[in-house]
C-alpha atoms as one frame of an Amber mdcrd trajectory, in Angstrom:
protein
 -22.076   8.223  -1.877 -25.187   6.608  -0.376 -24.763   3.067   0.902 -20.956
   3.232   0.665 -18.992   1.867   3.637 -16.290   4.224   4.857 -13.927   1.577
   6.265 -10.354   0.904   5.208  -9.990  -1.209   2.056  -6.804  -2.691   0.585
  -6.958  -3.775  -3.059  -4.143  -6.341  -2.666  -5.539  -7.807   0.559  -2.780
  -6.959   3.034   1.007  -6.926   3.113   1.899  -8.500  -0.222   5.109  -6.887
  -1.508   5.000  -8.667  -4.879   1.523  -7.271  -5.670   0.748  -3.577  -6.340
  -2.117  -2.292  -4.234  -4.004   0.772  -3.083  -5.520   1.491   0.314  -8.629
   3.654   0.490 -10.403   5.068   3.509 -13.836   6.286   2.511 -13.729   8.933
  -0.192 -11.067  11.058   1.479  -7.828   9.039   1.457  -5.984   6.889  -1.064
  -2.477   5.541  -0.491  -0.682   3.646  -3.263   2.132   1.117  -2.838   5.206
   2.940  -4.106   8.940   2.436  -4.520  10.881   4.819  -2.304  12.966   7.437
  -4.080  15.398   7.466  -1.171  18.325   5.050  -0.957  19.163   2.236  -3.349
  15.819   1.911  -5.171  15.012  -1.395  -3.475  12.653  -0.132  -0.778   8.894
  -0.532  -1.140   6.415   1.498   0.896   3.634  -1.072   1.318   0.300   0.301
   2.517  -2.250  -1.894   4.291  -5.183  -1.627   6.705  -4.157  -1.802  10.379
  -7.832  -2.077  11.252 -11.195  -0.996   9.841 -10.506   2.716  10.327  -6.724
   3.058  10.102  -4.275   2.551   7.239  -0.672   1.611   7.954   2.601   1.565
   6.019   5.535  -0.820   6.176   8.871  -0.299   4.413  10.144  -3.500   2.816
  13.568  -3.978   1.224  13.115  -5.898  -2.034  16.044  -8.223  -2.772  15.529
  -8.023  -6.545  14.615  -4.333  -6.654  11.397  -2.367  -6.700   9.354  -1.244
  -9.718   5.806  -0.054 -10.308   4.915  -0.193  -6.602   5.940  -3.807  -6.037
   8.988  -5.983  -5.400  10.383  -7.640  -8.527
């Protein structure tokens, strides 16, 4: 798309486990915050932008559980 910046963008603005978010890198990559299917159902895979051109992921254990891509 003309005029579109290709950098990393995080809809929830960083590592915010209580807010669902999506990370996009240009038009080619989208990563969504998601509850892990492995283990006790309390682990969130939180995606964020490490820098302008690189997404990252951090696993966070949610004390109250995980649902809909966020800690509850």
